[in-house]
Biopython code that builds the backbone (N, CA, C, O; Angstrom):
import numpy as np
from Bio.PDB.StructureBuilder import StructureBuilder

atoms = [
    (1, "MET", "N", (177.970, 134.798, 1.073)),
    (1, "MET", "CA", (178.480, 136.137, 1.236)),
    (1, "MET", "C", (177.299, 137.105, 1.268)),
    (1, "MET", "O", (176.462, 137.095, 0.365)),
    (2, "LYS", "N", (177.233, 137.921, 2.279)),
    (2, "LYS", "CA", (176.149, 138.874, 2.475)),
    (2, "LYS", "C", (176.468, 140.149, 1.707)),
    (2, "LYS", "O", (177.635, 140.443, 1.447)),
    (3, "PRO", "N", (175.434, 140.911, 1.342)),
    (3, "PRO", "CA", (175.655, 142.176, 0.609)),
    (3, "PRO", "C", (176.104, 143.281, 1.514)),
    (3, "PRO", "O", (176.086, 143.158, 2.739)),
    (4, "HIS", "N", (176.512, 144.378, 0.887)),
    (4, "HIS", "CA", (176.871, 145.588, 1.641)),
    (4, "HIS", "C", (175.582, 146.309, 2.043)),
    (4, "HIS", "O", (174.838, 146.806, 1.198)),
    (5, "GLU", "N", (175.343, 146.352, 3.342)),
    (5, "GLU", "CA", (174.157, 146.979, 3.871)),
    (5, "GLU", "C", (174.379, 148.476, 4.004)),
    (5, "GLU", "O", (175.335, 148.915, 4.643)),
    (6, "ILE", "N", (173.484, 149.269, 3.393)),
    (6, "ILE", "CA", (173.598, 150.744, 3.475)),
    (6, "ILE", "C", (172.857, 151.254, 4.691)),
    (6, "ILE", "O", (173.384, 152.046, 5.472)),
    (7, "GLU", "N", (171.626, 150.790, 4.840)),
    (7, "GLU", "CA", (170.808, 151.183, 6.002)),
    (7, "GLU", "C", (169.739, 150.162, 6.281)),
    (7, "GLU", "O", (169.434, 149.295, 5.462)),
    (8, "ARG", "N", (169.176, 150.294, 7.472)),
    (8, "ARG", "CA", (168.159, 149.326, 7.932)),
    (8, "ARG", "C", (167.069, 150.125, 8.663)),
    (8, "ARG", "O", (167.367, 151.025, 9.449)),
    (9, "HIS", "N", (165.791, 149.776, 8.388)),
    (9, "HIS", "CA", (164.684, 150.395, 9.057)),
    (9, "HIS", "C", (163.777, 149.297, 9.632)),
    (9, "HIS", "O", (163.413, 148.341, 8.947)),
    (10, "GLN", "N", (163.429, 149.468, 10.905)),
    (10, "GLN", "CA", (162.540, 148.515, 11.539)),
    (10, "GLN", "C", (161.643, 149.247, 12.527)),
    (10, "GLN", "O", (161.886, 149.232, 13.734)),
    (11, "ALA", "N", (160.601, 149.888, 12.000)),
    (11, "ALA", "CA", (159.688, 150.678, 12.814)),
    (11, "ALA", "C", (158.758, 149.775, 13.661)),
    (11, "ALA", "O", (158.276, 150.178, 14.719)),
    (12, "GLN", "N", (158.525, 148.564, 13.171)),
    (12, "GLN", "CA", (157.662, 147.592, 13.850)),
    (12, "GLN", "C", (158.417, 146.286, 13.996)),
    (12, "GLN", "O", (159.286, 145.987, 13.178)),
    (13, "PRO", "N", (158.105, 145.493, 15.028)),
    (13, "PRO", "CA", (158.823, 144.233, 15.225)),
    (13, "PRO", "C", (158.658, 143.224, 14.119)),
    (13, "PRO", "O", (159.518, 142.362, 13.936)),
    (14, "GLN", "N", (157.551, 143.311, 13.360)),
    (14, "GLN", "CA", (157.277, 142.318, 12.332)),
    (14, "GLN", "C", (157.574, 142.823, 10.903)),
    (14, "GLN", "O", (157.267, 142.139, 9.927)),
    (15, "HIS", "N", (158.163, 144.002, 10.792)),
    (15, "HIS", "CA", (158.457, 144.614, 9.470)),
    (15, "HIS", "C", (159.870, 145.177, 9.468)),
    (15, "HIS", "O", (160.300, 145.822, 10.425)),
    (16, "ALA", "N", (160.583, 144.921, 8.379)),
    (16, "ALA", "CA", (161.920, 145.499, 8.265)),
    (16, "ALA", "C", (162.191, 145.774, 6.788)),
    (16, "ALA", "O", (161.712, 145.077, 5.893)),
    (17, "GLU", "N", (163.001, 146.850, 6.575)),
    (17, "GLU", "CA", (163.455, 147.208, 5.250)),
    (17, "GLU", "C", (164.964, 147.392, 5.325)),
    (17, "GLU", "O", (165.463, 148.142, 6.165)),
    (18, "ILE", "N", (165.687, 146.708, 4.447)),
    (18, "ILE", "CA", (167.143, 146.750, 4.410)),
    (18, "ILE", "C", (167.549, 147.256, 3.044)),
    (18, "ILE", "O", (167.200, 146.664, 2.023)),
    (19, "VAL", "N", (168.288, 148.355, 3.026)),
    (19, "VAL", "CA", (168.805, 148.906, 1.751)),
    (19, "VAL", "C", (170.204, 148.361, 1.552)),
    (19, "VAL", "O", (171.057, 148.488, 2.432)),
    (20, "ILE", "N", (170.443, 147.756, 0.401)),
    (20, "ILE", "CA", (171.741, 147.131, 0.138)),
    (20, "ILE", "C", (172.319, 147.559, -1.206)),
    (20, "ILE", "O", (171.584, 147.890, -2.136)),
    (21, "GLN", "N", (173.619, 147.549, -1.291)),
    (21, "GLN", "CA", (174.351, 147.853, -2.522)),
    (21, "GLN", "C", (174.866, 146.515, -3.089)),
    (21, "GLN", "O", (175.525, 145.759, -2.376)),
    (22, "LEU", "N", (174.578, 146.231, -4.326)),
    (22, "LEU", "CA", (175.036, 144.998, -4.956)),
    (22, "LEU", "C", (176.375, 145.273, -5.610)),
    (22, "LEU", "O", (176.453, 145.625, -6.788)),
    (23, "GLU", "N", (177.412, 145.110, -4.836)),
    (23, "GLU", "CA", (178.777, 145.360, -5.327)),
    (23, "GLU", "C", (179.184, 144.342, -6.372)),
    (23, "GLU", "O", (178.921, 143.154, -6.188)),
    (24, "PRO", "N", (179.811, 144.753, -7.455)),
    (24, "PRO", "CA", (180.169, 143.855, -8.536)),
    (24, "PRO", "C", (181.104, 142.691, -8.063)),
    (24, "PRO", "O", (181.162, 141.652, -8.720)),
    (25, "GLU", "N", (181.806, 142.862, -6.967)),
    (25, "GLU", "CA", (182.732, 141.815, -6.493)),
    (25, "GLU", "C", (182.042, 140.705, -5.715)),
    (25, "GLU", "O", (182.698, 139.745, -5.311)),
    (26, "LEU", "N", (180.727, 140.813, -5.495)),
    (26, "LEU", "CA", (180.040, 139.769, -4.772)),
    (26, "LEU", "C", (180.253, 138.418, -5.350)),
    (26, "LEU", "O", (180.207, 138.238, -6.567)),
    (27, "PHE", "N", (180.488, 137.457, -4.493)),
    (27, "PHE", "CA", (180.669, 136.053, -4.870)),
    (27, "PHE", "C", (179.557, 135.563, -5.817)),
    (27, "PHE", "O", (179.817, 134.825, -6.767)),
    (28, "TRP", "N", (178.344, 135.979, -5.543)),
    (28, "TRP", "CA", (177.189, 135.483, -6.279)),
    (28, "TRP", "C", (177.178, 135.862, -7.751)),
    (28, "TRP", "O", (176.524, 135.194, -8.552)),
    (29, "PHE", "N", (177.878, 136.905, -8.115)),
    (29, "PHE", "CA", (177.938, 137.328, -9.512)),
    (29, "PHE", "C", (178.921, 136.527, -10.347)),
    (29, "PHE", "O", (178.837, 136.526, -11.575)),
    (30, "ARG", "N", (179.868, 135.835, -9.681)),
    (30, "ARG", "CA", (180.888, 135.091, -10.412)),
    (30, "ARG", "C", (180.258, 133.896, -11.130)),
    (30, "ARG", "O", (179.665, 133.018, -10.503)),
    (31, "GLY", "N", (180.401, 133.884, -12.463)),
    (31, "GLY", "CA", (179.894, 132.765, -13.263)),
    (31, "GLY", "C", (178.400, 132.797, -13.477)),
    (31, "GLY", "O", (177.845, 131.833, -14.003)),
    (32, "HIS", "N", (177.721, 133.869, -13.090)),
    (32, "HIS", "CA", (176.243, 133.887, -13.246)),
    (32, "HIS", "C", (175.834, 135.223, -13.835)),
    (32, "HIS", "O", (175.162, 135.953, -13.106)),
    (33, "PHE", "N", (176.110, 135.603, -14.924)),
    (33, "PHE", "CA", (176.579, 134.974, -16.151)),
    (33, "PHE", "C", (177.749, 135.824, -16.713)),
    (33, "PHE", "O", (177.947, 136.962, -16.288)),
    (34, "ALA", "N", (178.501, 135.275, -17.648)),
    (34, "ALA", "CA", (179.687, 135.904, -18.144)),
    (34, "ALA", "C", (179.394, 137.237, -18.844)),
    (34, "ALA", "O", (180.069, 138.232, -18.578)),
    (35, "ILE", "N", (178.421, 137.266, -19.712)),
    (35, "ILE", "CA", (178.113, 138.479, -20.493)),
    (35, "ILE", "C", (177.457, 139.549, -19.614)),
    (35, "ILE", "O", (177.883, 140.704, -19.618)),
    (36, "GLN", "N", (176.440, 139.169, -18.875)),
    (36, "GLN", "CA", (175.759, 140.100, -17.950)),
    (36, "GLN", "C", (175.474, 139.408, -16.635)),
    (36, "GLN", "O", (174.497, 138.674, -16.488)),
    (37, "PRO", "N", (176.378, 139.670, -15.663)),
    (37, "PRO", "CA", (176.124, 139.051, -14.319)),
    (37, "PRO", "C", (174.779, 139.498, -13.750)),
    (37, "PRO", "O", (174.356, 140.639, -13.937)),
    (38, "LEU", "N", (174.118, 138.578, -13.053)),
    (38, "LEU", "CA", (172.888, 138.932, -12.338)),
    (38, "LEU", "C", (172.826, 138.151, -11.044)),
    (38, "LEU", "O", (173.409, 137.072, -10.932)),
    (39, "LEU", "N", (172.137, 138.681, -10.090)),
    (39, "LEU", "CA", (172.040, 138.067, -8.781)),
    (39, "LEU", "C", (171.090, 136.846, -8.825)),
    (39, "LEU", "O", (169.907, 137.003, -9.128)),
    (40, "PRO", "N", (171.588, 135.660, -8.534)),
    (40, "PRO", "CA", (170.748, 134.473, -8.610)),
    (40, "PRO", "C", (169.634, 134.495, -7.575)),
    (40, "PRO", "O", (169.766, 135.125, -6.525)),
    (41, "GLY", "N", (168.531, 133.801, -7.873)),
    (41, "GLY", "CA", (167.404, 133.727, -6.977)),
    (41, "GLY", "C", (167.791, 133.074, -5.649)),
    (41, "GLY", "O", (167.259, 133.448, -4.604)),
    (42, "VAL", "N", (168.703, 132.109, -5.672)),
    (42, "VAL", "CA", (169.123, 131.474, -4.424)),
    (42, "VAL", "C", (169.749, 132.434, -3.478)),
    (42, "VAL", "O", (169.586, 132.297, -2.265)),
    (43, "ALA", "N", (170.488, 133.443, -4.002)),
    (43, "ALA", "CA", (171.080, 134.463, -3.148)),
    (43, "ALA", "C", (169.985, 135.344, -2.528)),
    (43, "ALA", "O", (170.055, 135.696, -1.351)),
    (44, "GLN", "N", (168.993, 135.687, -3.321)),
    (44, "GLN", "CA", (167.915, 136.507, -2.800)),
    (44, "GLN", "C", (167.163, 135.788, -1.687)),
    (44, "GLN", "O", (166.789, 136.406, -0.690)),
    (45, "LEU", "N", (166.939, 134.491, -1.849)),
    (45, "LEU", "CA", (166.266, 133.706, -0.830)),
    (45, "LEU", "C", (167.141, 133.608, 0.434)),
    (45, "LEU", "O", (166.645, 133.711, 1.556)),
    (46, "ASP", "N", (168.439, 133.407, 0.226)),
    (46, "ASP", "CA", (169.385, 133.317, 1.346)),
    (46, "ASP", "C", (169.372, 134.600, 2.180)),
    (46, "ASP", "O", (169.300, 134.562, 3.409)),
    (47, "TRP", "N", (169.442, 135.710, 1.494)),
    (47, "TRP", "CA", (169.456, 137.001, 2.199)),
    (47, "TRP", "C", (168.143, 137.273, 2.924)),
    (47, "TRP", "O", (168.148, 137.787, 4.043)),
    (48, "ALA", "N", (167.011, 136.929, 2.292)),
    (48, "ALA", "CA", (165.732, 137.127, 2.940)),
    (48, "ALA", "C", (165.654, 136.291, 4.213)),
    (48, "ALA", "O", (165.175, 136.770, 5.241)),
    (49, "MET", "N", (166.127, 135.029, 4.150)),
    (49, "MET", "CA", (166.110, 134.154, 5.322)),
    (49, "MET", "C", (167.081, 134.673, 6.411)),
    (49, "MET", "O", (166.747, 134.659, 7.595)),
    (50, "HIS", "N", (168.263, 135.124, 6.008)),
    (50, "HIS", "CA", (169.244, 135.635, 6.961)),
    (50, "HIS", "C", (168.636, 136.809, 7.765)),
    (50, "HIS", "O", (168.638, 136.783, 8.996)),
    (51, "TYR", "N", (168.130, 137.811, 7.077)),
    (51, "TYR", "CA", (167.591, 138.990, 7.752)),
    (51, "TYR", "C", (166.326, 138.640, 8.553)),
    (51, "TYR", "O", (166.122, 139.165, 9.648)),
    (52, "ALA", "N", (165.474, 137.748, 8.004)),
    (52, "ALA", "CA", (164.262, 137.408, 8.714)),
    (52, "ALA", "C", (164.553, 136.703, 10.027)),
    (52, "ALA", "O", (163.953, 137.025, 11.053)),
    (53, "THR", "N", (165.470, 135.741, 10.003)),
    (53, "THR", "CA", (165.784, 135.039, 11.237)),
    (53, "THR", "C", (166.672, 135.779, 12.180)),
    (53, "THR", "O", (166.796, 135.408, 13.347)),
    (54, "THR", "N", (167.295, 136.824, 11.692)),
    (54, "THR", "CA", (168.092, 137.718, 12.547)),
    (54, "THR", "C", (167.208, 138.804, 13.203)),
    (54, "THR", "O", (167.332, 139.084, 14.395)),
    (55, "LEU", "N", (166.316, 139.403, 12.395)),
    (55, "LEU", "CA", (165.570, 140.561, 12.869)),
    (55, "LEU", "C", (164.125, 140.278, 13.300)),
    (55, "LEU", "O", (163.641, 140.891, 14.252)),
    (56, "LEU", "N", (163.450, 139.386, 12.633)),
    (56, "LEU", "CA", (161.995, 139.241, 12.834)),
    (56, "LEU", "C", (161.568, 137.958, 13.512)),
    (56, "LEU", "O", (160.633, 137.974, 14.312)),
    (57, "ALA", "N", (162.209, 136.867, 13.225)),
    (57, "ALA", "CA", (161.771, 135.557, 13.749)),
    (57, "ALA", "C", (162.988, 134.736, 14.130)),
    (57, "ALA", "O", (163.288, 133.718, 13.507)),
    (58, "PRO", "N", (163.705, 135.204, 15.191)),
    (58, "PRO", "CA", (165.013, 134.560, 15.509)),
    (58, "PRO", "C", (164.973, 133.104, 15.891)),
    (58, "PRO", "O", (165.986, 132.418, 15.754)),
    (59, "GLU", "N", (163.858, 132.599, 16.363)),
    (59, "GLU", "CA", (163.800, 131.203, 16.800)),
    (59, "GLU", "C", (163.241, 130.288, 15.694)),
    (59, "GLU", "O", (162.919, 129.126, 15.942)),
    (60, "HIS", "N", (163.135, 130.820, 14.500)),
    (60, "HIS", "CA", (162.518, 130.044, 13.410)),
    (60, "HIS", "C", (163.581, 129.680, 12.374)),
    (60, "HIS", "O", (164.679, 130.236, 12.336)),
    (61, "ARG", "N", (163.186, 128.693, 11.517)),
    (61, "ARG", "CA", (164.058, 128.261, 10.437)),
    (61, "ARG", "C", (163.176, 127.965, 9.216)),
    (61, "ARG", "O", (161.947, 127.966, 9.291)),
    (62, "PHE", "N", (163.829, 127.723, 8.134)),
    (62, "PHE", "CA", (163.139, 127.468, 6.867)),
    (62, "PHE", "C", (162.278, 126.197, 6.942)),
    (62, "PHE", "O", (162.703, 125.174, 7.478)),
    (63, "HIS", "N", (161.084, 126.287, 6.404)),
    (63, "HIS", "CA", (160.223, 125.116, 6.280)),
    (63, "HIS", "C", (159.940, 124.833, 4.782)),
    (63, "HIS", "O", (160.180, 123.725, 4.303)),
    (64, "SER", "N", (159.438, 125.829, 4.065)),
    (64, "SER", "CA", (159.120, 125.615, 2.660)),
    (64, "SER", "C", (158.907, 126.988, 1.949)),
    (64, "SER", "O", (158.655, 128.013, 2.582)),
    (65, "ILE", "N", (159.021, 126.942, 0.633)),
    (65, "ILE", "CA", (158.721, 128.101, -0.180)),
    (65, "ILE", "C", (157.280, 127.942, -0.655)),
    (65, "ILE", "O", (156.927, 126.950, -1.294)),
    (66, "GLN", "N", (156.458, 128.932, -0.335)),
    (66, "GLN", "CA", (155.066, 128.862, -0.758)),
    (66, "GLN", "C", (154.889, 129.474, -2.162)),
    (66, "GLN", "O", (154.091, 128.982, -2.960)),
    (67, "SER", "N", (155.623, 130.525, -2.446)),
    (67, "SER", "CA", (155.591, 131.099, -3.757)),
    (67, "SER", "C", (156.842, 132.014, -3.916)),
    (67, "SER", "O", (157.371, 132.561, -2.948)),
    (68, "VAL", "N", (157.265, 132.141, -5.148)),
    (68, "VAL", "CA", (158.376, 133.054, -5.458)),
    (68, "VAL", "C", (158.237, 133.469, -6.916)),
    (68, "VAL", "O", (157.902, 132.662, -7.783)),
    (69, "LYS", "N", (158.504, 134.748, -7.163)),
    (69, "LYS", "CA", (158.388, 135.272, -8.518)),
    (69, "LYS", "C", (159.562, 136.234, -8.773)),
    (69, "LYS", "O", (159.751, 137.211, -8.049)),
    (70, "PHE", "N", (160.320, 135.940, -9.792)),
    (70, "PHE", "CA", (161.445, 136.816, -10.185)),
    (70, "PHE", "C", (160.987, 137.557, -11.450)),
    (70, "PHE", "O", (160.816, 136.965, -12.516)),
    (71, "GLN", "N", (160.796, 138.877, -11.291)),
    (71, "GLN", "CA", (160.218, 139.652, -12.356)),
    (71, "GLN", "C", (161.256, 140.460, -13.163)),
    (71, "GLN", "O", (161.070, 140.701, -14.356)),
    (72, "ALA", "N", (162.318, 140.861, -12.515)),
    (72, "ALA", "CA", (163.336, 141.665, -13.213)),
    (72, "ALA", "C", (164.709, 141.349, -12.569)),
    (72, "ALA", "O", (164.786, 141.102, -11.365)),
    (73, "PRO", "N", (165.759, 141.359, -13.357)),
    (73, "PRO", "CA", (167.069, 140.994, -12.799)),
    (73, "PRO", "C", (167.647, 142.062, -11.867)),
    (73, "PRO", "O", (167.410, 143.259, -12.032)),
    (74, "LEU", "N", (168.415, 141.583, -10.882)),
    (74, "LEU", "CA", (169.181, 142.476, -10.012)),
    (74, "LEU", "C", (170.610, 142.377, -10.473)),
    (74, "LEU", "O", (171.178, 141.285, -10.515)),
    (75, "LEU", "N", (171.204, 143.512, -10.820)),
    (75, "LEU", "CA", (172.506, 143.600, -11.467)),
    (75, "LEU", "C", (173.570, 144.237, -10.576)),
    (75, "LEU", "O", (173.255, 144.933, -9.610)),
    (76, "PRO", "N", (174.843, 143.985, -10.921)),
    (76, "PRO", "CA", (175.942, 144.644, -10.183)),
    (76, "PRO", "C", (175.710, 146.158, -10.118)),
    (76, "PRO", "O", (175.233, 146.760, -11.079)),
    (77, "ASP", "N", (176.039, 146.743, -9.022)),
    (77, "ASP", "CA", (175.951, 148.170, -8.719)),
    (77, "ASP", "C", (174.526, 148.652, -8.473)),
    (77, "ASP", "O", (174.332, 149.833, -8.184)),
    (78, "ASN", "N", (173.512, 147.775, -8.577)),
    (78, "ASN", "CA", (172.155, 148.204, -8.213)),
    (78, "ASN", "C", (172.100, 148.472, -6.703)),
    (78, "ASN", "O", (172.781, 147.814, -5.916)),
    (79, "VAL", "N", (171.282, 149.442, -6.324)),
    (79, "VAL", "CA", (170.909, 149.634, -4.946)),
    (79, "VAL", "C", (169.492, 149.105, -4.829)),
    (79, "VAL", "O", (168.613, 149.489, -5.600)),
    (80, "VAL", "N", (169.271, 148.232, -3.872)),
    (80, "VAL", "CA", (167.948, 147.598, -3.716)),
    (80, "VAL", "C", (167.469, 147.645, -2.274)),
    (80, "VAL", "O", (168.272, 147.715, -1.345)),
    (81, "THR", "N", (166.179, 147.605, -2.098)),
    (81, "THR", "CA", (165.577, 147.521, -0.784)),
    (81, "THR", "C", (164.928, 146.147, -0.660)),
    (81, "THR", "O", (164.100, 145.759, -1.484)),
    (82, "LEU", "N", (165.318, 145.422, 0.381)),
    (82, "LEU", "CA", (164.663, 144.166, 0.737)),
    (82, "LEU", "C", (163.624, 144.493, 1.788)),
    (82, "LEU", "O", (163.956, 145.010, 2.855)),
    (83, "VAL", "N", (162.367, 144.196, 1.494)),
    (83, "VAL", "CA", (161.247, 144.417, 2.400)),
    (83, "VAL", "C", (160.805, 143.082, 2.964)),
    (83, "VAL", "O", (160.533, 142.142, 2.216)),
    (84, "LEU", "N", (160.734, 142.998, 4.285)),
    (84, "LEU", "CA", (160.360, 141.742, 4.959)),
    (84, "LEU", "C", (159.163, 142.004, 5.864)),
    (84, "LEU", "O", (159.094, 143.016, 6.561)),
    (85, "ASP", "N", (158.227, 141.065, 5.833)),
    (85, "ASP", "CA", (157.076, 141.123, 6.763)),
    (85, "ASP", "C", (156.891, 139.713, 7.351)),
    (85, "ASP", "O", (156.789, 138.734, 6.612)),
    (86, "TRP", "N", (156.850, 139.625, 8.685)),
    (86, "TRP", "CA", (156.668, 138.369, 9.388)),
    (86, "TRP", "C", (155.231, 138.302, 9.871)),
    (86, "TRP", "O", (154.768, 139.186, 10.592)),
    (87, "HIS", "N", (154.516, 137.233, 9.465)),
    (87, "HIS", "CA", (153.135, 137.005, 9.863)),
    (87, "HIS", "C", (153.125, 135.814, 10.837)),
    (87, "HIS", "O", (152.970, 134.664, 10.428)),
    (88, "GLU", "N", (153.289, 136.109, 12.101)),
    (88, "GLU", "CA", (153.400, 135.051, 13.150)),
    (88, "GLU", "C", (152.246, 134.076, 13.112)),
    (88, "GLU", "O", (152.467, 132.869, 13.206)),
    (89, "GLU", "N", (151.022, 134.558, 12.978)),
    (89, "GLU", "CA", (149.846, 133.672, 13.028)),
    (89, "GLU", "C", (149.868, 132.645, 11.898)),
    (89, "GLU", "O", (149.346, 131.543, 12.064)),
    (90, "LYS", "N", (150.458, 132.982, 10.762)),
    (90, "LYS", "CA", (150.514, 132.077, 9.611)),
    (90, "LYS", "C", (151.883, 131.338, 9.530)),
    (90, "LYS", "O", (152.063, 130.414, 8.737)),
    (91, "GLN", "N", (152.837, 131.788, 10.389)),
    (91, "GLN", "CA", (154.216, 131.306, 10.327)),
    (91, "GLN", "C", (154.761, 131.546, 8.926)),
    (91, "GLN", "O", (155.413, 130.678, 8.344)),
    (92, "GLN", "N", (154.486, 132.735, 8.390)),
    (92, "GLN", "CA", (154.812, 133.068, 7.008)),
    (92, "GLN", "C", (155.618, 134.356, 6.899)),
    (92, "GLN", "O", (155.269, 135.375, 7.494)),
    (93, "LEU", "N", (156.677, 134.296, 6.147)),
    (93, "LEU", "CA", (157.489, 135.467, 5.802)),
    (93, "LEU", "C", (157.187, 135.862, 4.377)),
    (93, "LEU", "O", (157.225, 135.036, 3.465)),
    (94, "THR", "N", (156.889, 137.129, 4.196)),
    (94, "THR", "CA", (156.777, 137.670, 2.820)),
    (94, "THR", "C", (157.977, 138.560, 2.604)),
    (94, "THR", "O", (158.424, 139.258, 3.515)),
    (95, "PHE", "N", (158.500, 138.532, 1.381)),
    (95, "PHE", "CA", (159.671, 139.341, 1.063)),
    (95, "PHE", "C", (159.508, 139.943, -0.370)),
    (95, "PHE", "O", (158.807, 139.408, -1.228)),
    (96, "SER", "N", (160.186, 141.055, -0.553)),
    (96, "SER", "CA", (160.237, 141.612, -1.915)),
    (96, "SER", "C", (161.524, 142.443, -2.020)),
    (96, "SER", "O", (161.988, 143.055, -1.058)),
    (97, "TYR", "N", (162.071, 142.429, -3.244)),
    (97, "TYR", "CA", (163.251, 143.192, -3.571)),
    (97, "TYR", "C", (162.850, 144.276, -4.560)),
    (97, "TYR", "O", (162.186, 144.008, -5.561)),
    (98, "HIS", "N", (163.267, 145.514, -4.263)),
    (98, "HIS", "CA", (162.903, 146.670, -5.065)),
    (98, "HIS", "C", (164.198, 147.360, -5.505)),
    (98, "HIS", "O", (165.015, 147.744, -4.668)),
    (99, "ARG", "N", (164.383, 147.516, -6.831)),
    (99, "ARG", "CA", (165.562, 148.198, -7.369)),
    (99, "ARG", "C", (165.293, 149.694, -7.376)),
    (99, "ARG", "O", (164.215, 150.149, -7.761)),
    (100, "HIS", "N", (166.298, 150.452, -6.942)),
    (100, "HIS", "CA", (166.178, 151.902, -6.893)),
    (100, "HIS", "C", (166.612, 152.480, -8.249)),
    (100, "HIS", "O", (167.629, 152.073, -8.811)),
    (101, "GLU", "N", (165.836, 153.419, -8.756)),
    (101, "GLU", "CA", (166.192, 154.237, -9.891)),
    (101, "GLU", "C", (165.828, 155.658, -9.503)),
    (101, "GLU", "O", (164.705, 156.110, -9.727)),
    (102, "GLY", "N", (166.813, 156.369, -8.904)),
    (102, "GLY", "CA", (166.538, 157.671, -8.345)),
    (102, "GLY", "C", (165.595, 157.523, -7.182)),
    (102, "GLY", "O", (165.866, 156.744, -6.269)),
    (103, "GLU", "N", (164.510, 158.237, -7.185)),
    (103, "GLU", "CA", (163.502, 158.164, -6.100)),
    (103, "GLU", "C", (162.479, 157.062, -6.346)),
    (103, "GLU", "O", (161.664, 156.775, -5.470)),
    (104, "VAL", "N", (162.508, 156.441, -7.519)),
    (104, "VAL", "CA", (161.526, 155.411, -7.854)),
    (104, "VAL", "C", (162.102, 154.048, -7.511)),
    (104, "VAL", "O", (163.294, 153.799, -7.692)),
    (105, "ARG", "N", (161.226, 153.152, -7.006)),
    (105, "ARG", "CA", (161.610, 151.774, -6.720)),
    (105, "ARG", "C", (160.795, 150.850, -7.590)),
    (105, "ARG", "O", (159.575, 150.992, -7.676)),
    (106, "HIS", "N", (161.450, 149.905, -8.238)),
    (106, "HIS", "CA", (160.808, 148.936, -9.115)),
    (106, "HIS", "C", (160.858, 147.553, -8.474)),
    (106, "HIS", "O", (161.915, 147.105, -8.030)),
    (107, "LEU", "N", (159.719, 146.886, -8.429)),
    (107, "LEU", "CA", (159.678, 145.511, -7.893)),
    (107, "LEU", "C", (160.436, 144.555, -8.812)),
    (107, "LEU", "O", (160.184, 144.506, -10.016)),
    (108, "CYS", "N", (161.363, 143.799, -8.233)),
    (108, "CYS", "CA", (162.157, 142.842, -9.010)),
    (108, "CYS", "C", (161.844, 141.406, -8.660)),
    (108, "CYS", "O", (161.905, 140.537, -9.530)),
    (109, "SER", "N", (161.515, 141.132, -7.424)),
    (109, "SER", "CA", (161.173, 139.748, -7.016)),
    (109, "SER", "C", (160.372, 139.808, -5.716)),
    (109, "SER", "O", (160.422, 140.785, -4.968)),
    (110, "SER", "N", (159.649, 138.748, -5.484)),
    (110, "SER", "CA", (158.838, 138.666, -4.246)),
    (110, "SER", "C", (158.498, 137.210, -3.985)),
    (110, "SER", "O", (158.617, 136.360, -4.866)),
    (111, "GLY", "N", (158.078, 136.942, -2.770)),
    (111, "GLY", "CA", (157.694, 135.587, -2.421)),
    (111, "GLY", "C", (157.200, 135.432, -1.007)),
    (111, "GLY", "O", (157.158, 136.378, -0.220)),
    (112, "LYS", "N", (156.823, 134.190, -0.709)),
    (112, "LYS", "CA", (156.336, 133.810, 0.629)),
    (112, "LYS", "C", (157.082, 132.552, 1.020)),
    (112, "LYS", "O", (157.188, 131.596, 0.253)),
    (113, "ILE", "N", (157.605, 132.584, 2.260)),
    (113, "ILE", "CA", (158.357, 131.461, 2.807)),
    (113, "ILE", "C", (157.703, 131.039, 4.126)),
    (113, "ILE", "O", (157.441, 131.878, 4.988)),
    (114, "ARG", "N", (157.457, 129.813, 4.272)),
    (114, "ARG", "CA", (156.912, 129.275, 5.546)),
    (114, "ARG", "C", (158.089, 128.964, 6.442)),
    (114, "ARG", "O", (159.057, 128.338, 6.009)),
    (115, "LEU", "N", (158.015, 129.399, 7.693)),
    (115, "LEU", "CA", (159.038, 129.142, 8.678)),
    (115, "LEU", "C", (158.477, 128.236, 9.748)),
    (115, "LEU", "O", (157.259, 128.130, 9.892)),
    (116, "CYS", "N", (159.350, 127.573, 10.510)),
    (116, "CYS", "CA", (158.915, 126.705, 11.613)),
    (116, "CYS", "C", (159.928, 126.858, 12.755)),
    (116, "CYS", "O", (160.996, 127.436, 12.557)),
    (117, "ARG", "N", (159.611, 126.361, 13.908)),
    (117, "ARG", "CA", (160.508, 126.402, 15.052)),
    (117, "ARG", "C", (161.363, 125.147, 15.083)),
    (117, "ARG", "O", (162.192, 124.988, 15.979)),
]
sb = StructureBuilder()
sb.init_structure("model")
sb.init_model(0)
sb.init_chain("A")
sb.init_seg("    ")
for serial, (resi, resn, name, xyz) in enumerate(atoms, 1):
    if name == "N":
        sb.init_residue(resn, " ", resi, " ")
    sb.init_atom(name, np.array(xyz, "f"), 0.0, 1.0, " ", f" {name:<3s}", serial, name[0])
structure = sb.get_structure()
């Protein structure tokens, strides 16, 4: 299940920013966890791949995860920006999720994914 997309910016073919609302009803929050639901890392990777292969590298698919770091939880009702950069020469996608708190954005997770044709 994909998130509710608020807006999308793509000023360059290799860079995109997607602002999303993490609605509490999202499938991913069910059972992860009962006391304080949080968005699992697998969902963050799935969304990064979905938008990357839709917007930046349509003829590519997942090859491997080169690095990933989850620094802060993404919670129901958070507004977040997913930042994607496609590096064709390296066949590498970099991504990061930033939680909005007013005008300030806090880094919550980031990583590098290798793609292939």
